[in-house]
Legacy VTK file of the C-alpha trace (Angstrom):
# vtk DataFile Version 3.0
C-alpha trace
ASCII
DATASET POLYDATA
POINTS 250 float
-88.858 31.130 -1.892
-87.127 27.986 -0.723
-88.433 24.746 -2.284
-87.286 21.155 -1.944
-87.682 18.451 -4.566
-88.275 15.804 -1.895
-89.350 15.394 1.685
-87.300 17.090 4.375
-87.457 16.069 8.006
-86.348 19.423 9.365
-85.290 22.854 8.144
-84.103 25.403 10.695
-81.662 28.231 11.377
-81.975 29.759 7.908
-79.684 32.700 7.195
-79.811 34.926 4.102
-77.511 37.807 3.120
-78.225 40.203 0.239
-76.328 43.107 -1.285
-76.340 44.975 -4.577
-73.271 44.182 -6.696
-71.805 45.805 -9.799
-74.052 46.616 -12.743
-77.026 46.567 -10.343
-76.845 42.798 -9.953
-77.366 41.173 -6.545
-75.340 38.913 -4.298
-77.272 36.308 -2.322
-75.877 33.969 0.346
-78.081 31.247 1.854
-77.540 28.663 4.565
-79.683 26.427 6.738
-79.784 23.450 9.066
-81.272 20.446 7.243
-82.322 16.834 7.854
-83.325 14.684 4.869
-83.484 10.904 4.412
-82.871 11.052 0.663
-80.796 13.021 -1.795
-82.752 16.026 -3.013
-82.451 19.534 -4.410
-83.108 22.937 -2.931
-84.659 25.296 -5.477
-84.443 29.067 -5.068
-86.592 31.076 -7.513
-84.881 34.389 -8.220
-86.316 37.470 -10.002
-84.046 37.485 -13.055
-84.926 39.332 -16.259
-87.111 37.283 -18.578
-85.202 35.101 -21.065
-81.933 35.347 -19.133
-79.058 33.316 -20.547
-77.871 30.113 -18.909
-74.648 31.782 -17.757
-76.466 34.769 -16.205
-75.838 33.516 -12.673
-72.357 33.352 -11.184
-71.999 30.723 -8.451
-69.489 31.461 -5.692
-67.963 28.840 -3.405
-67.781 29.685 0.301
-66.507 26.215 1.200
-63.436 27.778 2.785
-65.550 30.131 4.873
-68.241 27.927 6.460
-68.572 30.348 9.395
-69.698 33.222 7.168
-72.962 33.663 9.075
-71.575 32.817 12.507
-69.063 35.632 12.103
-71.726 37.971 10.710
-73.904 37.298 13.749
-70.892 38.290 15.858
-71.390 41.834 14.595
-74.646 41.972 16.587
-73.662 41.378 20.219
-76.559 40.356 22.441
-77.354 42.882 25.205
-76.147 41.804 28.624
-78.497 41.683 31.566
-77.360 43.260 34.827
-74.932 41.028 36.655
-74.286 38.870 33.569
-70.553 38.463 33.338
-70.629 35.593 30.845
-70.050 35.678 27.139
-72.615 36.908 24.655
-74.844 34.178 23.231
-74.977 34.102 19.460
-78.315 33.660 18.292
-77.008 28.524 -31.982
-80.596 27.482 -31.414
-80.358 23.831 -30.646
-83.252 21.961 -29.102
-82.752 22.887 -25.474
-84.854 19.992 -24.231
-82.238 17.618 -25.616
-79.446 19.386 -23.758
-78.813 18.993 -20.055
-78.366 22.180 -18.063
-74.835 23.049 -17.050
-73.834 21.721 -13.639
-71.270 23.676 -11.617
-69.244 22.355 -8.692
-69.635 24.918 -5.894
-67.758 23.662 -2.867
-69.731 20.747 -1.421
-72.614 21.235 -3.891
-73.557 20.744 -7.480
-75.510 23.750 -8.721
-77.419 24.693 -11.861
-79.212 27.798 -13.069
-82.607 27.043 -14.641
-83.560 30.076 -16.785
-87.326 29.419 -16.732
-89.973 26.959 -15.524
-90.015 25.182 -18.886
-86.317 24.381 -18.534
-86.888 22.111 -15.543
-87.440 19.366 -18.159
-83.679 19.413 -18.591
-82.964 18.466 -14.969
-82.934 14.977 -13.463
-86.418 13.956 -12.377
-85.500 13.700 -8.689
-84.434 17.338 -8.646
-87.707 18.753 -9.985
-90.896 19.943 -8.363
-94.306 18.782 -9.643
-95.569 21.073 -12.413
-98.669 21.799 -10.316
-96.523 23.689 -7.813
-95.549 26.232 -10.471
-99.134 26.360 -11.776
-100.147 27.398 -8.251
-97.444 30.088 -8.202
-98.100 32.269 -11.265
-96.060 35.107 -9.773
-92.924 33.051 -10.456
-93.628 32.274 -14.116
-90.934 34.689 -15.341
-88.377 33.875 -12.639
-85.135 31.955 -13.021
-84.146 29.244 -10.549
-80.947 28.283 -8.740
-80.889 24.563 -7.992
-78.504 23.115 -5.400
-78.209 19.326 -5.153
-77.914 18.267 -1.504
-76.843 15.009 0.086
-79.006 13.012 2.450
-78.235 13.098 6.141
-79.478 14.160 9.548
-78.722 17.489 11.185
-76.608 18.853 8.343
-75.139 22.313 8.738
-74.014 22.833 5.164
-71.662 25.641 4.192
-73.354 28.768 2.771
-74.551 28.716 -0.838
-73.659 31.916 -2.675
-74.266 33.400 -6.098
-74.645 36.663 -8.012
-77.548 37.265 -10.388
-79.052 39.964 -12.646
-82.246 41.523 -11.260
-85.457 42.177 -13.115
-86.048 45.110 -10.738
-82.766 46.857 -10.060
-84.231 48.984 -7.284
-85.045 46.145 -4.882
-83.129 43.617 -2.822
-84.696 40.162 -2.820
-84.793 37.551 -0.044
-86.281 34.119 -0.922
-88.386 33.469 2.168
-91.500 31.694 0.791
-91.628 28.046 1.974
-92.519 24.991 -0.118
-91.326 22.064 1.981
-93.992 19.452 1.225
-94.911 20.169 -2.379
-97.794 22.400 -1.293
-98.349 26.125 -0.836
-99.562 27.211 2.592
-100.823 30.693 3.489
-98.653 30.729 6.610
-95.430 28.918 7.449
-93.057 28.410 10.364
-90.162 30.837 10.024
-86.749 30.495 11.638
-84.856 33.066 9.558
-82.232 35.732 10.078
-81.938 38.179 7.180
-78.819 40.304 6.661
-78.062 43.043 4.165
-75.855 45.978 3.329
-77.965 48.722 1.848
-78.161 52.526 1.680
-81.597 53.753 2.671
-83.057 56.168 5.179
-85.889 54.058 6.577
-84.747 50.654 7.761
-86.041 50.977 11.302
-87.228 47.375 11.587
-83.673 46.135 11.098
-80.899 46.110 13.705
-77.669 47.835 12.657
-74.238 46.413 13.439
-72.235 48.743 15.701
-69.122 48.215 13.608
-68.057 47.398 10.070
-67.517 43.778 8.865
-63.749 44.344 8.874
-64.011 44.157 12.672
-65.962 40.885 12.957
-65.643 38.948 9.681
-62.855 37.464 7.578
-63.619 39.805 4.686
-60.740 38.432 2.602
-62.619 35.104 2.457
-65.917 36.673 1.321
-64.802 36.974 -2.334
-66.198 40.474 -2.684
-69.666 39.597 -1.392
-69.393 41.778 1.728
-68.242 45.404 1.843
-65.658 45.707 4.589
-66.517 49.339 5.427
-70.339 49.379 5.418
-72.642 48.524 8.288
-74.649 45.302 8.176
-78.379 45.223 8.990
-80.208 42.252 10.505
-83.854 41.240 10.849
-85.213 38.077 12.489
-88.343 36.326 11.173
-89.522 33.748 13.657
-92.793 31.889 14.286
-95.912 31.358 12.190
-95.852 34.136 9.588
-97.365 35.003 6.215
-95.731 32.786 3.603
-94.148 35.356 1.295
-90.815 36.568 -0.035
-89.112 39.604 1.480
-88.103 42.719 -0.467
-86.221 45.903 0.376
-86.613 48.916 -1.887
LINES 2 252
91 0 1 2 3 4 5 6 7 8 9 10 11 12 13 14 15 16 17 18 19 20 21 22 23 24 25 26 27 28 29 30 31 32 33 34 35 36 37 38 39 40 41 42 43 44 45 46 47 48 49 50 51 52 53 54 55 56 57 58 59 60 61 62 63 64 65 66 67 68 69 70 71 72 73 74 75 76 77 78 79 80 81 82 83 84 85 86 87 88 89 90
159 91 92 93 94 95 96 97 98 99 100 101 102 103 104 105 106 107 108 109 110 111 112 113 114 115 116 117 118 119 120 121 122 123 124 125 126 127 128 129 130 131 132 133 134 135 136 137 138 139 140 141 142 143 144 145 146 147 148 149 150 151 152 153 154 155 156 157 158 159 160 161 162 163 164 165 166 167 168 169 170 171 172 173 174 175 176 177 178 179 180 181 182 183 184 185 186 187 188 189 190 191 192 193 194 195 196 197 198 199 200 201 202 203 204 205 206 207 208 209 210 211 212 213 214 215 216 217 218 219 220 221 222 223 224 225 226 227 228 229 230 231 232 233 234 235 236 237 238 239 240 241 242 243 244 245 246 247 248 249
């Protein structure tokens, strides 16, 4: 799920990468194209174990690798039509309510991990969602939340947001694809997403497989361990009016 604490003019070209990390945790990298007239926060609910600690999530700065997804897309060359000689087109049990949540500088962002819905009281008001939103989403009552504070501006292509988190279900990869862009939940939403993963499974037929390994099309040394250099990457595009739900891979 991707939620915003304020009104956004446009959200497009969303890219998400997921991979299992050590101790059955998960890496997640997220980027998008955004237009917003005011400062706001992007909130990503993540399926962490219930009662996770405030330091359960490790934020990772990819500020020095803003082309993470552009390079990853390069591993999926577009098929050429006959006669096309041009280039490929890249598609102590203190009162927690009295304590502010820890804020981490992650490249161009400020980020916080909110362990549970009740802990949103410890964030600035402008970076919260109305309580009714969470009342309408009971499936997320035990989730944790990564909150990224974003600047206002038109047509922003912000560098990828990355983090590693413990999973409540260690057998599934999670992609936050539910939309809440206007404070309301809609049965269907407009998708403009490309999902990427590195995973070992026999049946992944709906996903395209990169012909080569990331070592051949990415700057793996700048990925900070997020991407395996010697494992194929898989890609799936979600585009158009689709069921408004998160995406999982078993």
